Structure formats: C-alpha cells, structure tokens
C-alpha positions in Angstrom: 12.0 3.6 -36.7 15.4 3.4 -38.3 17.3 2.9 -35.2 17.3 -1.0 -34.7 18.4 -0.3 -31.0 16.0 2.1 -29.4 17.4 4.0 -26.4 15.7 5.2 -23.3 15.2 8.5 -24.7 13.6 7.1 -27.9 11.0 5.3 -25.5 10.4 8.7 -23.6 9.6 10.5 -26.8 7.3 7.8 -27.9 5.4 7.7 -24.6 5.6 11.4 -24.1 7.4 11.4 -20.8 10.8 12.2 -19.5 13.7 9.7 -19.8 13.8 9.8 -15.9 10.4 8.5 -15.7 11.1 5.7 -18.1 14.1 4.8 -15.9 11.8 4.7 -12.9 9.4 2.3 -14.6 12.2 0.1 -15.8 13.6 -0.1 -12.5 10.1 -0.6 -10.6 10.4 2.4 -8.8 7.4 3.8 -7.0 5.9 7.3 -7.5 4.8 6.7 -11.1 1.0 7.0 -11.9 -0.7 3.9 -13.3 -1.6 5.4 -16.5 2.0 6.8 -16.9 3.3 3.4 -16.3 1.1 1.9 -18.8 2.2 4.4 -21.7 5.8 3.6 -21.0 5.2 -0.2 -21.0 3.4 0.2 -24.2 6.1 2.1 -25.8 8.7 -0.4 -24.7 6.8 -3.2 -26.1 6.0 -1.6 -29.5 9.7 -0.5 -29.8 11.3 -3.6 -28.6 13.4 -1.8 -26.3 15.7 -3.8 -24.2 17.4 -2.1 -20.9 21.1 -2.3 -20.9 21.6 -4.7 -18.2 25.2 -3.7 -17.3 24.3 0.0 -17.0 21.2 -0.9 -14.7 23.4 -3.0 -12.6 26.2 -0.3 -12.2 23.4 2.3 -11.4 22.4 0.1 -8.5 26.0 -0.5 -7.5 25.9 -4.0 -8.4 26.8 -6.1 -11.5 25.5 -9.5 -10.4 28.8 -10.9 -11.8 31.2 -12.8 -9.9 34.9 -13.7 -11.1 36.9 -16.8 -10.7 40.7 -16.5 -11.5 42.6 -19.8 -11.7 46.1 -20.6 -12.6 44.7 -22.4 -15.8 41.5 -23.5 -17.1 42.6 -26.9 -18.4 43.6 -28.8 -15.2 40.9 -31.1 -14.3 40.5 -30.0 -10.6 40.4 -26.3 -11.5 37.9 -26.7 -14.3 35.6 -28.8 -11.9 35.8 -26.3 -9.2 34.8 -23.7 -11.8 31.9 -25.8 -13.1 30.5 -26.1 -9.6 31.0 -22.4 -9.0 29.0 -21.6 -12.3 26.2 -23.8 -11.3 25.9 -22.4 -7.9 26.0 -18.8 -9.2 23.3 -19.4 -11.7 21.1 -20.7 -8.9 21.4 -17.3 -7.4 20.9 -15.2 -10.6 24.6 -14.4 -10.9 26.9 -14.6 -13.8 30.3 -16.3 -13.3 33.3 -14.9 -15.2 36.1 -17.5 -15.4 39.8 -16.4 -16.2 43.1 -17.7 -15.9 46.5 -16.1 -14.8 49.7 -18.1 -15.1 51.9 -15.6 -13.4 51.6 -12.9 -10.8 51.7 -10.0 -13.3 48.8 -11.4 -15.4 47.0 -11.7 -12.2 47.6 -8.4 -11.2 46.3 -7.1 -14.6 43.1 -9.2 -14.2 42.6 -7.9 -10.7 42.9 -4.2 -11.7 40.5 -4.8 -14.6 37.8 -6.7 -12.7 37.9 -5.2 -9.4 39.5 -1.7 -10.0 36.7 -1.0 -12.6 34.1 -2.7 -10.4 33.1 -5.0 -13.1 32.3 -7.8 -10.7 30.7 -8.1 -7.1 33.0 -10.6 -5.7 36.2 -12.7 -6.5 37.1 -16.3 -6.0 40.9 -17.1 -6.3 42.1 -20.7 -6.9 45.4 -21.6 -5.5 46.4 -18.0 -4.2 49.7 -19.2 -2.9 51.0 -20.9 -6.0 53.2 -18.0 -6.4 53.2 -14.6 -5.3 49.9 -13.5 -6.6 48.2 -13.3 -3.2 50.3 -10.0 -2.7 47.9 -8.4 -5.3 44.6 -9.5 -3.7 42.5 -6.4 -3.1 41.8 -5.4 0.4 38.1 -4.9 1.7 36.7 -6.6 -1.5 34.4 -9.7 -1.2 36.9 -12.6 -1.6 37.2 -16.3 -1.2 40.3 -18.5 -1.5 39.9 -21.9 -3.0 42.4 -24.6 -2.5 44.2 -23.1 0.3 43.6 -21.7 3.9 43.6 -18.0 4.3 46.7 -16.8 5.8 45.6 -13.3 5.6 42.9 -12.1 8.2 39.5 -11.4 7.0 39.7 -13.9 4.1 37.5 -16.8 3.7 38.5 -20.0 2.2 37.2 -23.5 1.1 39.6 -26.4 0.5 40.0 -30.1 0.9 41.1 -31.2 4.4 44.5 -32.1 2.7 46.3 -33.2 5.9 43.5 -35.6 6.9 43.1 -37.0 3.2 46.9 -37.6 3.2 46.7 -39.3 6.7 44.0 -41.6 5.4 45.8 -42.6 2.2 48.9 -43.4 4.2 47.1 -45.4 6.9 45.4 -47.4 4.0 48.8 -48.4 2.8 50.2 -49.0 6.4 46.9 -51.1 7.1 48.0 -53.4 4.3 51.4 -54.0 5.7 53.5 -51.6 4.0 56.4 -49.9 5.7 58.6 -48.6 2.8 56.0 -46.2 1.6 57.3 -43.4 -0.7 55.5 -39.9 -1.3 55.2 -38.0 -4.5 54.2 -34.3 -3.8 52.8 -31.4 -5.8 54.9 -28.2 -5.8 55.9 -27.7 -2.4 55.1 -23.9 -2.4 51.4 -24.7 -2.4 49.4 -25.2 0.8 47.9 -28.4 -0.2 51.2 -30.1 -0.9 52.5 -29.1 2.4 49.5 -30.1 4.2 49.4 -33.6 2.5 53.1 -34.0 3.4 52.2 -33.3 7.0 49.4 -35.9 6.9 51.7 -38.6 5.3 54.4 -37.9 8.1 51.7 -38.0 10.9 50.3 -41.5 9.8 53.9 -42.8 9.6 54.8 -41.5 13.0 51.7 -43.0 14.6 52.6 -46.4 13.0 56.2 -46.1 14.4 57.7 -45.8 10.8 60.6 -43.4 10.8 60.2 -40.5 8.3 62.9 -40.6 5.6 63.3 -37.5 3.5 64.9 -39.4 0.5 61.6 -41.2 0.2 59.9 -38.0 -0.8 60.0 -36.7 -4.5 58.6 -33.3 -5.5 56.4 -33.3 -8.5 54.3 -30.8 -10.3 50.9 -32.6 -10.5 51.8 -34.0 -14.1 51.8 -37.5 -15.0 55.4 -37.0 -16.3 56.6 -36.0 -12.8 55.0 -39.1 -11.3 56.7 -41.2 -13.9 60.0 -39.4 -13.2 59.7 -40.0 -9.5 59.5 -43.8 -9.9 62.5 -43.8 -12.4 64.5 -41.9 -9.7 63.9 -44.7 -7.1 64.7 -47.1 -9.7 68.1 -45.5 -10.5 68.8 -45.3 -6.8 68.2 -49.0 -6.5 65.6 -48.5 -3.7 62.2 -49.1 -4.9 59.5 -48.8 -2.1 56.7 -51.3 -1.7 54.0 -48.4 -2.0 53.8 -45.0 -3.3 51.2 -42.3 -2.2 51.0 -39.6 -5.1 49.3 -36.5 -4.0 47.1 -36.5 -7.1 45.8 -39.0 -9.6 47.8 -37.8 -12.6 51.0 -38.5 -10.9 49.8 -41.8 -9.8 49.1 -42.6 -13.2 52.7 -41.7 -14.3 54.0 -44.0 -11.4 52.1 -46.9 -12.7 53.0 -46.1 -16.4 56.7 -46.2 -15.3 56.1 -49.4 -13.3 54.7 -51.1 -16.3 57.6 -50.2 -18.5 59.9 -51.3 -15.8 58.1 -54.7 -15.3 57.2 -53.9 -11.9 53.9 -55.3 -11.0 51.1 -53.0 -9.5 49.9 -54.1 -7.0 52.0 -57.2 -6.0 55.4 -55.3 -6.2 54.3 -51.8 -5.8 51.0 -50.4 -4.3 49.9 -47.1 -5.5 47.3 -44.5 -4.3 46.2 -41.1 -5.5 44.0 -38.3 -4.6 41.0 -36.9 -6.6 39.2 -39.9 -8.3 39.4 -38.3 -11.8 36.8 -39.9 -14.2 39.2 -42.2 -15.8 40.8 -43.6 -12.5 38.7 -46.5 -12.7 39.8 -47.3 -16.1 43.6 -47.3 -15.4 45.4 -50.5 -15.4 45.0 -51.5 -12.9 42.1 -49.5 -11.7 43.4 -46.8 -9.2 42.8 -46.7 -5.4 42.1 -43.1 -4.6 40.9 -40.4 -2.2 37.6 -39.3 -3.8 36.9 -35.5 -3.4 33.7 -33.8 -4.4 35.5 -31.1 -6.5 32.4 -29.3 -7.8 31.2 -29.0 -4.2 34.4 -26.8 -3.4 33.3 -24.4 -6.1 29.6 -24.4 -4.9 30.5 -23.8 -1.3 32.8 -20.9 -2.5 30.1 -19.1 -4.3 27.8 -19.7 -1.3 30.4 -18.2 1.0 31.0 -15.3 -1.4 27.5 -14.5 -1.6 27.1 -14.5 2.1 30.0 -11.8 2.2 28.5 -9.7 -0.6 25.1 -9.7 1.2 26.7 -9.1 4.6 25.4 -12.4 6.0 28.9 -13.4 6.8 30.8 -11.2 9.2 33.6 -13.5 10.4 36.4 -15.1 8.6 35.4 -18.6 7.6 37.6 -21.6 6.7 35.7 -24.6 5.4 37.5 -27.9 5.0 35.9 -30.7 3.2 36.6 -34.5 3.6 37.4 -37.1 1.0 36.3 -40.8 0.6 38.8 -43.7 0.3 38.0 -45.7 -2.9 39.7 -48.9 -2.8 40.5 -50.6 -6.4 43.0 -52.9 -7.5 46.3 -50.7 -7.5 46.6 -51.5 -3.7 47.0 -54.9 -2.0 48.6 -56.3 1.1 52.3 -56.4 1.0 53.4 -59.5 -1.0 49.6 -60.2 -1.6 48.1 -61.2 -5.0 
C-alpha cells in the first residue's frame, strides 16, 4: 500500500472486520473468535501496523509516563536523583519525563501542560520549597516531593535526613577538638538548609559550645559562595579552625580560598562537606564529607509514586535517608598534622 503508516482502519479492511474488532484484538480483549483474531494478527503482521502507544494508554486512562520537575538539570544532586528515578521507572515499564523550571511561572506552565492535559500518571517535584512553586502543585494528583518534607497534608516525600547529617558532621569536627566551627549554608528558604543548620546548632549545644550567629554565612550551593564565605571571615579577622559547608561544592570553594590565602587545610582549617561528589576524593586535600546515596532518593521516590498510582499507598509517607561519614584528609585534630 502507498500509506507507509497504516491505520487501524486499514488493518480492518485488510482483515475484513470492523475497526472495533481490531481494537479489541490489539488490547487483548475477550469476546473475539480465534479465527477472527488470527485474521487480524495476520493483517497486522503483513502491513507492519504499529499501534499508537499514546492513544492506547490514554484510552485506558494511563500513560505509563511519570514526570520529574527540577529547578535545573545540571546540578549534580538533581541529576543523580533523576538518574535513579529513571532507572527505577524503567524497571516498572514506565517512562520518565524530566524537565526543569527555574521559577514559579515556568513551573506552573509545566504542571498545566503535564497534569492539566493528563500527559503523565504521576509527578515528582525536586526542591518544592526553593521558591513559591509549591503553590501550583495540583491537588488530588499522584505526587511525591524530593529534597523536602511535605508541609502539605496528603503529600509523600523522600529526602536526606538533613538534621541528622549536619549533626553528625559537626560532631565529627567537635570530636577532633574544634570549638570554633563556622557554617556555610545553602539558601535558607530551602528545607534542607534549615534542617542542616538545626543539626549544626544541636551538636554545638550538646557539646556546650555557644551558638554564634556571626559564624554562619548563607551561600547558594556554588563553589563561589563557599570561597566568598571564607574571604568574609578573613576580612573580619576571625578565621575559624573548622568549617562545615552544607555541600561539597561550597566546601571546595572554601578550600580554594584557603589555599589562595596560604591557610593550610587541615592543620589550620578543617573542612567537611555533604554529598561525596565523584571528585571529592580528588580535591587537594581529599574532602571529608557525608556520603549520601543520591540515586536511591530517586528510586525511592518512584517506588512511592507508583504505590500512590496503584493505590497501594493510602497514607502520607515521609521517608528520610541516612548518610555515611567518609573521613579523608581535609579534617584533622585541632593543631594536628
């Protein structure tokens, strides 16, 4: 035939049946005589007909597609979460659509397109409280938050146990004899930055070390903000003996600024981060950090979302994952070698 993309009606004419019968055969419905089914299957094979997967899914009320919306697709943590989510989705025969929205308006447009037109069966939102995007989250739609606990009712979430991670990181520095410990945070409107700050404060309190607001500098997760934080302490003339940076990139910036200022890490300044980025062990010196299994966060989010879609999850769930302390040469005892 001249038509390179035969339709269901073309198959019906070839087999001498109605297009409704062809549809029933394609969808595996009962009530089709064996000889009729054989005619249709032969016509499909001869014509090379391929059913429209999207149309079939929509007809069944499911697209077998999930979406993940992230503030960006270049951040190491976000990309690793998405990678884990995509792997898990494929294991369950779902396709994962990933997209980014850098501001609330673009986020709302994405949600309208994906959810409003029912192009996906469920939605994963990374860092929902980074700005006001959470206000545009659809109600009564399968949804999982990543990187933040769900403040709203009936929303499930997966995140690192940020308060515990920061507590353990700070305790590591305290255990090495440090009492002048500075903190470089991420953006403080984000849940994880607030929780990590709380963990830092709890560790200081339990050790009998007074919390000093001037020892806390807000960063933006970038290496540059870590660098600027140490430069600020240098300008103030009050360099701490240790710095807990809330992610590895800011820790890298701290160490770069220290090197340029001839401050030795770790003998004069101990530095610890969070994440254990692939290059952390290649920093100079190798970075002590709190290792988190970031792809697992994505996998857990997909499992949770599929449970909601398949109505296996009926209660709000808030999963917090632990991290592992990885000690390298960027931390040492105060005054040690």
